[in-house]
SEMARDREN-722831 format. One record per residue (C-alpha): residue in three letters; x, y, z; residue number from 1. Coordinates in pm, whole numbers, plus 50000, padded with zeros to 5 digits. Layout:
resn,X,Y,Z,resi
ALA,X,Y,Z,NUM
...
***
This chain:
resn,X,Y,Z,resi
MET,51955,49162,47742,1
ARG,51934,48825,47678,2
ASP,51633,48917,47374,3
GLY,51852,49152,47252,4
VAL,51699,49463,47346,5
ARG,51869,49738,47483,6
LEU,51766,49982,47793,7
LEU,51940,50279,47841,8
THR,52146,50325,48193,9
ASP,52299,50607,48339,10
HIS,52641,50576,48469,11
TYR,52752,50847,48725,12
ALA,53102,50815,48828,13
PRO,53280,50980,49166,14
LYS,53581,51218,49087,15
GLY,53811,50981,49254,16
ALA,53845,50652,49462,17
ALA,53462,50485,49530,18
TYR,53351,50345,49736,19
GLY,53070,50069,49591,20
THR,52796,50111,49362,21
VAL,52437,50171,49374,22
LEU,52174,50035,49123,23
MET,51837,50161,49108,24
ARG,51616,50006,48788,25
SER,51282,50233,48718,26
PRO,50999,50247,48477,27
TYR,50986,50663,48532,28
GLN,51179,50896,48386,29
ARG,51617,50929,48479,30
ALA,51616,51297,48512,31
GLY,51408,51525,48706,32
ILE,51373,51606,49076,33
VAL,51336,51299,49240,34
PRO,51616,51078,49045,35
HIS,51814,51353,49021,36
VAL,51752,51369,49460,37
LEU,51851,51012,49514,38
VAL,52146,50990,49215,39
GLY,52266,51350,49366,40
LEU,52288,51134,49761,41
PHE,52476,50866,49656,42
SER,52712,50992,49394,43
ALA,52804,51312,49583,44
ARG,52947,51049,49871,45
GLY,53164,50842,49688,46
TYR,52949,50575,49498,47
HIS,52943,50458,49100,48
VAL,52544,50518,49054,49
VAL,52372,50327,48809,50
VAL,52015,50428,48682,51
GLN,51853,50224,48428,52
SER,51529,50273,48231,53
CYS,51249,49911,48209,54
ARG,51215,49836,47879,55
GLY,50969,50028,47690,56
THR,51013,50363,47904,57
PHE,51181,50656,47795,58
GLY,51411,50570,47560,59
SER,51530,50193,47625,60
GLU,51391,49922,47342,61
GLY,51130,49711,47352,62
ARG,50767,49748,47525,63
PHE,50708,49787,47917,64
VAL,50439,49538,48041,65
PRO,50402,49588,48459,66
GLY,50607,49279,48638,67
GLU,50634,49076,48269,68
ASN,51040,49113,48176,69
GLU,51146,49213,48550,70
ILE,51328,48903,48666,71
GLU,51534,48850,48315,72
ASP,51618,49242,48237,73
GLY,51714,49254,48692,74
ALA,51927,48959,48609,75
ASP,52116,49067,48281,76
THR,52165,49400,48396,77
VAL,52340,49248,48658,78
SER,52583,49080,48434,79
TRP,52669,49394,48268,80
VAL,52772,49558,48526,81
ARG,52960,49295,48674,82
GLU,53175,49324,48313,83
GLN,53262,49717,48400,84
PRO,53609,49798,48430,85
TRP,53475,50059,48771,86
PHE,53256,49760,48917,87
ASP,53423,49623,49233,88
GLY,53261,49343,49290,89
ARG,52954,49521,49522,90
PHE,52678,49667,49498,91
VAL,52343,49794,49709,92
GLY,52017,49783,49539,93
VAL,51795,50088,49572,94
GLY,51439,50123,49529,95
GLY,51088,50276,49602,96
SER,50714,50153,49490,97
TYR,50792,50008,49138,98
LEU,51174,50050,49158,99
SER,51136,49774,49523,100
TYR,50942,49589,49277,101
THR,51221,49554,49021,102
LEU,51490,49532,49349,103
TRP,51302,49207,49465,104
SER,51284,49104,49092,105
MET,51728,49058,49149,106
LEU,51622,48909,49455,107
MET,51446,48601,49284,108
ASP,51783,48502,49229,109
PRO,52006,48694,49439,110
PRO,52316,48780,49288,111
PRO,52656,48769,49496,112
GLU,52768,49093,49458,113
MET,52452,49248,49585,114
VAL,52611,49295,49972,115
ALA,52256,49491,50107,116
ALA,51937,49630,49961,117
VAL,51734,49945,50087,118
SER,51331,49941,50014,119
PHE,51076,50156,50015,120
VAL,50731,50200,50008,121
SER,50753,49844,49883,122
PHE,50557,49554,49715,123
HIS,50632,49179,49592,124
ASP,50292,49073,49492,125
PHE,50104,49263,49192,126
PHE,49800,49061,49203,127
ARG,49760,49144,49570,128
VAL,49771,49512,49497,129
VAL,49549,49469,49233,130
HIS,49270,49186,49403,131
GLY,49393,49176,49700,132
THR,49061,49235,49894,133
GLY,48864,49044,49614,134
ALA,48729,49377,49494,135
PHE,48914,49554,49181,136
THR,49122,49871,49317,137
LEU,48982,50067,49024,138
ASN,49138,50457,49176,139
ASP,49525,50300,49224,140
SER,49511,50071,48910,141
LEU,49342,50336,48684,142
ASP,49532,50633,48781,143
TRP,49892,50454,48774,144
CYS,49797,50299,48421,145
ASP,49687,50673,48308,146
SER,50014,50840,48486,147
LEU,50247,50517,48258,148
ALA,50019,50619,47956,149
ARG,50114,50949,47953,150
GLN,50401,51021,48176,151
GLU,50652,51096,47886,152
GLY,50471,51390,47763,153
THR,50491,51549,48135,154
SER,50636,51470,48463,155
LEU,50505,51207,48686,156
LEU,50440,51395,48944,157
GLY,50237,51610,48700,158
GLU,50021,51314,48652,159
LEU,49977,51155,49027,160
VAL,49912,51513,49121,161
GLY,49710,51626,48852,162
GLY,49509,51924,48756,163
PRO,49103,51995,48717,164
ARG,49083,51809,48330,165
THR,49288,51525,48463,166
LYS,49051,51536,48770,167
ARG,48721,51589,48550,168
ARG,48826,51274,48285,169
LEU,48943,50989,48583,170
THR,48596,51088,48711,171
ARG,48448,50993,48403,172
ALA,48649,50708,48387,173
TYR,48582,50543,48721,174
ALA,48231,50605,48690,175
GLY,48210,50450,48363,176
LEU,48079,50061,48318,177
PRO,48166,49791,48291,178
VAL,48480,49869,48430,179
ILE,48700,49719,48182,180
GLU,48626,49955,47934,181
GLY,48763,50216,48186,182
GLU,49104,50184,47999,183
GLU,48969,50221,47601,184
GLN,48745,50505,47679,185
TYR,48938,50768,47915,186
VAL,49286,50639,47924,187
GLY,49389,50588,47604,188
ALA,49697,50404,47403,189
GLY,50014,50276,47648,190
SER,49880,50112,47919,191
ASP,49666,49822,47752,192
TRP,49695,49583,48040,193
TYR,49459,49791,48254,194
ARG,49226,49529,48078,195
GLU,49417,49225,48184,196
TRP,49415,49362,48529,197
ALA,49044,49424,48605,198
THR,48947,49080,48410,199
ARG,49173,48855,48546,200
THR,49094,48761,48876,201
ASP,49192,48443,48973,202
PRO,49502,48457,49202,203
THR,49658,48148,49006,204
ASP,49673,48257,48704,205
PRO,50008,48244,48539,206
TYR,49956,48574,48483,207
TRP,49936,48678,48841,208
ARG,50224,48405,48968,209
ARG,50453,48552,48724,210
ARG,50409,48890,48855,211
ASP,50454,48758,49226,212
LEU,50794,48744,49384,213
SER,50685,48630,49733,214
ALA,51014,48366,49665,215
ALA,51225,48632,49722,216
LEU,51169,48721,50045,217
ASP,51290,48307,50090,218
ARG,51590,48372,49918,219
VAL,51754,48662,50018,220
ASP,52024,48673,50264,221
VAL,52133,49012,50253,222
PRO,52057,49333,50515,223
VAL,51746,49502,50401,224
HIS,51634,49829,50491,225
ILE,51229,49856,50503,226
ILE,51042,50201,50491,227
SER,50668,50289,50520,228
GLY,50445,50500,50627,229
TRP,50085,50423,50773,230
GLN,49880,50575,50466,231
ASP,50121,50399,50212,232
LEU,49842,50200,49974,233
PHE,50178,49886,50008,234
VAL,50204,49905,50379,235
GLY,50080,49560,50448,236
GLN,50304,49389,50209,237
THR,50574,49564,50292,238
LEU,50533,49541,50685,239
GLU,50486,49132,50560,240
GLN,50858,49128,50398,241
PHE,50972,49306,50722,242
GLN,50793,49001,50924,243
ARG,50938,48717,50692,244
LEU,51326,48816,50669,245
GLY,51301,48819,51061,246
GLU,51172,48512,51095,247
ARG,51420,48370,50893,248
GLY,51703,48548,51087,249
VAL,51798,48773,50793,250
PRO,51921,49132,50920,251
ALA,51657,49383,50914,252
THR,51555,49717,50989,253
LEU,51215,49922,50928,254
THR,51113,50210,50977,255
VAL,50710,50322,50977,256
GLY,50617,50733,50966,257
PRO,50293,50896,50921,258
TRP,50324,50912,50539,259
THR,50151,50849,50232,260
HIS,50314,50684,49935,261
ALA,50416,51022,49843,262
GLU,50515,51180,50109,263
VAL,50776,50931,50230,264
LEU,51023,51136,50050,265
THR,50885,51474,50078,266
ARG,50782,51484,50426,267
GLY,50935,51215,50545,268
GLY,51225,51288,50328,269
PRO,51500,51415,50544,270
ARG,51450,51119,50802,271
ILE,51446,50869,50457,272
LEU,51734,50972,50319,273
ARG,51953,50988,50585,274
GLU,51889,50617,50696,275
ALA,51918,50491,50307,276
LEU,52246,50652,50330,277
ASP,52370,50501,50653,278
TRP,52259,50152,50544,279
VAL,52454,50204,50227,280
ASP,52725,50387,50355,281
VAL,52784,50043,50605,282
HIS,52742,49771,50382,283
LEU,52985,49924,50153,284
GLY,53205,50120,50367,285
GLY,53134,50470,50335,286
PRO,53150,50743,50568,287
ALA,52903,50640,50815,288
SER,53080,50286,50928,289
THR,52778,50208,51239,290
ILE,52403,50194,51267,291
GLU,52284,50212,51630,292
ARG,51882,50197,51631,293
GLU,51707,49907,51691,294
PRO,51543,49742,51434,295
VAL,51198,49890,51442,296
SER,51089,50257,51414,297
TYR,50791,50357,51403,298
LEU,50583,50687,51459,299
VAL,50279,50716,51709,300
THR,50045,50931,51487,301
GLY,49805,51165,51702,302
ALA,50097,51141,51973,303
ASP,50336,51261,51712,304
GLU,50622,51007,51908,305
TRP,50884,50808,51733,306
ARG,50903,50461,51934,307
SER,51152,50192,51885,308
ALA,51069,49794,51920,309
SER,51279,49474,51873,310
GLU,51000,49368,51610,311
TRP,50709,49427,51469,312
PRO,50391,49382,51606,313
PRO,50532,49450,51911,314
SER,50385,49245,52225,315
VAL,50046,49360,52277,316
ASP,49679,49253,52449,317
HIS,49347,49278,52271,318
ARG,49063,49512,52373,319
THR,48729,49401,52267,320
LEU,48494,49678,52188,321
TYR,48080,49517,52116,322
LEU,47917,49675,51883,323
ALA,47593,49737,52090,324
PRO,47209,49943,52026,325
GLY,47251,50338,52053,326
ARG,47516,50320,51814,327
ARG,47798,50272,52101,328
LEU,48113,50092,52116,329
VAL,48092,49914,52455,330
ASP,48340,49715,52695,331
ASP,48041,49472,52756,332
LEU,47853,49224,52615,333
PRO,47511,49361,52443,334
PRO,47154,49174,52584,335
ALA,47032,48872,52387,336
SER,46745,49113,52294,337
ALA,46966,49369,52107,338
ALA,46808,49437,51769,339
ALA,46988,49385,51488,340
VAL,47053,49767,51228,341
GLY,47146,49769,50895,342
PHE,47170,49988,50556,343
THR,47101,49988,50206,344
TYR,47386,49991,49971,345
ASP,47330,50160,49644,346
PRO,47576,50103,49347,347
SER,47450,50409,49191,348
ASP,47517,50662,49483,349
PRO,47791,50460,49657,350
THR,47971,50517,49967,351
PRO,48275,50798,49853,352
THR,48602,50724,49960,353
LEU,48728,50952,50180,354
GLY,49059,50978,50235,355
GLY,49297,50684,50340,356
ARG,49560,50472,50139,357
LEU,49516,50575,49792,358
LEU,49779,50685,49506,359
ALA,49655,51009,49431,360
ARG,49657,51370,49573,361
ASP,49336,51351,49814,362
SER,49508,51041,50023,363
GLY,49599,51000,50361,364
TYR,49426,51152,50702,365
ARG,49136,51352,50617,366
GLU,48830,51497,50785,367
ASP,48539,51252,50761,368
SER,48261,51352,50970,369
ALA,48075,51350,50612,370
LEU,48085,50970,50610,371
ALA,47904,50939,50946,372
ARG,47634,51133,50849,373
ARG,47536,50920,50539,374
SER,47223,50690,50519,375
ASP,47463,50397,50382,376
THR,47674,50379,50673,377
LEU,47609,50217,50997,378
VAL,47794,50429,51288,379
PHE,47928,50328,51635,380
ALA,48108,50503,51917,381
THR,48300,50488,52238,382
ALA,48193,50729,52539,383
PRO,48442,50974,52596,384
LEU,48802,50855,52649,385
ALA,48846,50891,53012,386
GLU,49269,50869,52934,387
PRO,49464,50819,52624,388
LEU,49377,50470,52419,389
VAL,49719,50393,52238,390
VAL,49658,50110,51937,391
VAL,49919,49957,51823,392
GLY,49924,49672,51540,393
VAL,49617,49505,51333,394
PRO,49262,49580,51443,395
LYS,49015,49319,51362,396
ALA,48629,49378,51316,397
THR,48430,49035,51335,398
LEU,48059,49101,51241,399
ALA,47796,48876,51199,400
HIS,47695,49017,50838,401
ARG,47428,48919,50607,402
SER,47309,49087,50266,403
ASP,47033,49083,50055,404
PRO,47095,49002,49800,405
ALA,47369,48757,49917,406
GLY,47740,48862,49844,407
GLY,47742,49245,49973,408
ASP,48113,49396,50080,409
VAL,48212,49478,50363,410
TRP,48408,49809,50419,411
VAL,48497,49895,50808,412
ARG,48683,50192,50874,413
ILE,48801,50328,51274,414
SER,48855,50724,51309,415
GLU,48883,50921,51568,416
VAL,48601,51174,51672,417
ALA,48712,51469,51851,418
PRO,48460,51665,52110,419
ASP,48280,51895,51833,420
GLY,48212,51657,51665,421
ARG,48506,51685,51386,422
SER,48644,51347,51261,423
GLN,49000,51175,51113,424
ASN,49025,50880,50979,425
VAL,49282,50623,51147,426
THR,49279,50251,50963,427
GLU,49023,50038,50751,428
GLY,48980,49748,50568,429
PHE,48754,49567,50351,430
VAL,48630,49254,50223,431
ALA,48466,49146,49900,432
SER,48138,48931,49919,433
PRO,48288,48811,50205,434
ALA,48217,48416,50289,435
ALA,48097,48380,50668,436
GLY,48324,48182,50853,437
MET,48215,47842,51072,438
ASP,48027,48085,51396,439
GLY,47878,48263,51109,440
ARG,48089,48588,51123,441
THR,48303,48795,50867,442
THR,48607,48880,51014,443
VAL,48773,49195,50820,444
GLU,49171,49293,50863,445
LEU,49217,49666,50962,446
ASP,49510,49823,50794,447
PRO,49825,49827,51018,448
VAL,49856,50094,51276,449
ALA,50032,50285,51548,450
HIS,49803,50561,51698,451
ARG,49671,50722,51996,452
PHE,49334,50843,52075,453
ALA,49325,51155,52316,454
ALA,49157,51172,52616,455
GLY,48841,51324,52543,456
SER,48800,51227,52194,457
ARG,48577,50884,52076,458
LEU,48660,50589,51861,459
GLY,48455,50555,51597,460
LEU,48357,50297,51390,461
LEU,48222,50316,51034,462
VAL,48027,50011,50899,463
GLY,47947,50042,50526,464
GLY,47918,49800,50202,465
GLY,48180,49992,49960,466
SER,48461,50279,49931,467
PHE,48428,50416,49563,468
PRO,48638,50476,49373,469
ARG,48953,50288,49555,470
TYR,48714,49941,49524,471
ALA,48529,49844,49198,472
ARG,48116,49888,49286,473
ASN,47973,49599,49384,474
LEU,47658,49594,49139,475
GLY,47418,49366,49341,476
MET,47388,49153,49036,477
PRO,47533,48784,48891,478
GLY,47842,48762,48726,479
ALA,48199,48927,48690,480
ARG,48167,49261,48875,481
ASN,48426,49407,48636,482
GLU,48244,49314,48350,483
GLY,47872,49413,48442,484
THR,47671,49752,48355,485
ALA,47348,49655,48521,486
MET,47306,49746,48922,487
MET,47066,49668,49200,488
PRO,47116,49802,49582,489
THR,47202,49543,49847,490
ARG,47015,49548,50202,491
GLN,47274,49486,50490,492
THR,47247,49381,50821,493
LEU,47437,49355,51140,494
ASP,47335,49133,51445,495
LEU,47461,49278,51770,496
ALA,47262,49013,52025,497
SER,47516,48882,52283,498
GLY,47842,49063,52162,499
ALA,47775,48911,51754,500
SER,47936,49208,51624,501
ALA,48265,49291,51758,502
LEU,48600,49491,51733,503
SER,48948,49369,51902,504
LEU,49202,49657,51899,505
PRO,49570,49560,51951,506
VAL,49687,49794,52265,507
PRO,50065,49765,52348,508
ARG,50170,49580,52724,509
***
């Protein structure tokens, strides 16, 4: 690198003539099941494959700090590849998760030799991952820091899946106050950036601006294949990447399946790896010469049906359901006399996270009827559906919400409730200490979704004051929530009169 640091880099050379080069930069192990599958996939096809360990990981010199050096190190790596006698002047960048972040880092100043990219379960803005809702993403941040601190003593998969001992240790870490002490008390040396993440809550902070690769979305001009899952923690940013490229006319394709972060290369592996290989073939002159598909391919959960579209989101109409007395979701405006409803959120017994877009073993779709039985959630539901209801896009909840003391968080989840009462999460959204809009209401955008609610089921809506440990608790006290220890319950209220609180569903035309 330009500062003299040396990064360990493996080069796999095909026997005989090669079609081109595939480049991946990773903070994770270069050996093991996942990298060997990817390396084997491309090298057996006839490509040079270059796999590099980010600085401070698996023998590379220097110190690993997420997002700190990737722009410069990516550029210097391309310069090194450019000088190799086997390099023919063309490469495709491939990466998922943090590897996709290193890919977008290279595209901050797109090298002319990069002819295409494959990016899956991808993000480009670190601040939004850590603080995008206004609350610290405690579960994902602490788990990832913990896994990075320990990964060279075990496999990354072992750390993410974890055993009983890991689960007990992390459970104590989540509950510890202040939040900023979690790394020091329970994670240990090796990820001291955790404190920076927890305490730097201003998006204009130079620390986060250095880690924001949004400009790459305006600079890339090579074809990009983008892959995500409805239950991946980065799905919002991944879909934004596709939309931004489409607005600029950059060739891009998008595939979204029913997967969590880890499932993209397990359950989704056969489809995803085939698509990645075809994309590389087409742009480096490999055996697959064409790709015949519409730009967007997505799975409708609940129907287990793949659909195609020319854009995301596809054209939709919006159906409005109103939160009504009797814990109902209805099409007609509730009366002006409808009474407000409320609940108490107690940070000493917080509403638990159950499934959803987490970097954890128990993420994804889960039976969640236990949440509806808690006293700190409000539950609304439609009548049993006379016919299937398909929702595709970003649902929005607009709530006449207030809290005492002021500053309570709002968590909203849509679930599908079966006739026997079992419930499964579909999509959710969270906003920390929301400020009401001009109309006095709070809007919560839920996660992007494509789902069919079955005839006979009910669409359920849960409203609460948190989801712990996915998000750090609102302690109900003044001051920075990640640095406090005192707690106080918050009383939260929703107005229902005359349709004051409503849910908007995007329904395909």
